[in-house]
C-alpha positions as CSV (number, residue, x, y, z in Angstrom):
1,D,85.9,31.4,155.7
2,K,89.0,31.1,153.8
3,V,86.7,30.1,150.7
4,R,84.9,33.3,151.4
5,F,87.9,35.5,151.5
6,L,89.1,34.5,148.3
7,E,85.7,33.9,146.6
8,Q,85.5,38.3,147.6
9,Q,89.2,38.5,146.8
10,N,88.4,36.8,143.3
11,K,85.3,39.2,142.9
12,M,87.2,41.8,143.7
13,L,90.2,41.2,141.0
14,E,87.5,40.8,138.1
15,T,86.0,43.8,139.5
16,K,89.6,45.7,139.0
17,W,90.4,43.7,135.8
18,G,86.9,44.9,134.5
19,L,88.0,49.0,135.1
20,L,91.5,48.3,133.6
21,Q,89.8,46.9,130.6
22,N,87.5,49.3,130.3
23,Q,90.3,52.3,130.7
24,K,92.1,50.7,128.1
25,T,89.4,51.2,125.5
26,T,89.0,54.6,126.8
27,R,92.9,55.4,126.2
28,S,92.2,53.9,122.8
29,N,89.6,56.2,122.1
30,M,92.2,59.0,123.2
31,D,94.4,58.1,121.1
32,S,92.4,58.1,117.8
33,M,91.0,61.7,119.0
34,F,94.4,62.7,120.0
35,E,95.2,61.3,116.3
36,A,92.4,62.9,115.0
37,Y,93.5,66.1,116.8
38,I,97.3,66.2,115.3
39,N,95.8,65.5,111.8
40,N,93.9,68.7,112.2
41,L,96.7,70.3,113.2
42,R,99.0,69.2,110.4
43,R,95.8,70.4,107.9
44,Q,95.9,73.7,109.6
45,L,99.9,73.9,109.3
46,E,99.6,73.1,105.7
47,G,97.5,75.3,104.9
48,L,99.3,77.8,107.1
49,G,102.1,77.3,104.7
50,Q,100.4,77.8,101.6
51,E,99.2,80.9,102.9
52,K,102.5,82.2,104.0
53,H,103.9,81.4,100.2
54,R,100.7,83.3,98.8
55,L,101.3,86.3,101.0
56,E,105.4,86.0,99.9
57,S,104.3,86.0,96.4
58,E,101.8,88.9,96.9
59,L,104.1,90.8,99.2
60,G,107.2,90.2,96.4
61,N,104.3,91.8,94.0
62,M,103.2,94.7,96.4
63,Q,107.2,95.8,96.6
64,G,107.8,95.5,92.7
65,L,104.7,97.8,92.4
66,V,105.5,100.7,95.3
67,E,109.4,100.2,93.1
68,D,107.6,101.3,90.0
69,F,105.6,104.2,91.9
70,K,108.4,105.3,93.7
71,N,110.8,105.8,90.1
72,K,107.9,107.6,88.7
73,Y,107.4,110.0,92.0
74,E,111.3,110.9,91.6
75,D,110.9,110.9,87.8
76,E,108.0,113.6,88.1
77,I,109.6,115.6,90.7
78,N,113.0,115.7,88.5
79,R,110.7,117.2,85.8
80,R,108.4,119.5,88.3
81,T,111.9,120.6,88.9
82,E,113.1,120.9,85.6
83,M,110.1,122.7,84.6
84,E,110.6,125.4,87.9
85,N,114.0,126.5,86.4
86,E,112.7,126.7,83.2
87,F,110.0,129.3,84.4
88,V,112.1,130.9,86.6
89,L,114.2,131.4,83.4
90,L,111.8,131.9,81.1
91,K,110.1,134.7,83.4
92,K,113.5,136.5,83.3
93,D,113.7,137.0,80.0
94,V,110.0,138.0,79.9
95,D,110.9,140.8,82.8
96,E,114.1,141.9,80.4
97,A,111.9,142.2,77.2
98,Y,108.9,143.9,79.2
99,M,111.7,146.1,80.6
100,N,113.4,146.6,77.4
101,K,109.6,147.3,76.0
102,V,109.5,149.8,78.4
103,Q,112.8,152.0,77.9
104,L,111.9,151.6,74.3
105,E,108.5,153.1,74.5
106,A,110.1,156.2,76.9
107,R,112.8,156.6,74.2
108,L,110.0,157.0,71.2
109,E,108.1,158.8,73.9
110,G,111.5,161.3,73.8
111,L,112.1,160.8,70.3
112,S,108.3,161.6,69.2
113,D,108.4,165.1,71.3
114,E,111.8,166.1,69.9
115,I,110.7,165.7,66.3
116,N,107.2,167.2,67.3
117,F,109.5,170.2,68.9
118,L,112.0,170.2,65.7
119,R,108.5,170.0,63.3
120,Q,107.2,173.0,65.1
121,L,110.5,174.6,65.0
122,Y,111.2,173.8,61.4
123,E,107.6,175.3,60.8
124,E,108.2,178.3,62.3
125,E,111.3,179.0,60.5
126,L,109.5,178.0,57.5
127,R,106.7,180.6,57.6
128,E,109.6,183.5,58.9
129,L,111.8,182.9,56.1
130,Q,108.6,182.8,53.7
131,S,107.8,186.2,55.2
132,Q,111.1,187.7,54.4
133,V,110.8,186.0,50.9
134,S,107.3,187.6,51.2
135,D,108.9,190.9,52.2
136,T,112.0,190.9,49.8
137,S,109.6,189.8,46.8
138,V,107.7,192.8,47.6
139,V,110.6,195.5,48.3
140,L,111.8,193.9,44.5
141,S,108.6,194.0,42.8
142,M,109.0,197.6,44.1
143,D,111.5,198.2,43.1
144,N,111.0,197.2,39.4
145,N,108.2,199.4,39.1
146,R,109.7,202.0,39.7
């Protein structure tokens, strides 16, 4: 009985030994699988580091462009403000010139009316004088004839 018991124990130990050896190979397979996974993660990390470097460089370029456009925008705003101020001054000058023109036209009309009035007055006085001279001439002529 004891021999049989020991044989059964021996078989049981052999079975356990086989299972343990299989576990070891499974574990070594898992080690290589984990190693491959870790290597894959390292490659991804390296790729992400390169992508980060590229994006940081691109960000620097974009910030430079934004600064350039901001400066150009501010320059355009300043030029526009200057042009608006110049426009206001020119409009003021044009308005003054227009008012002077209106005043001069009114003065011209007044002076033209005065000239026409004086011309008519002069012509009337001239006619009267000519009439008097003509009357005097007739009287003188009659006196001379007597």
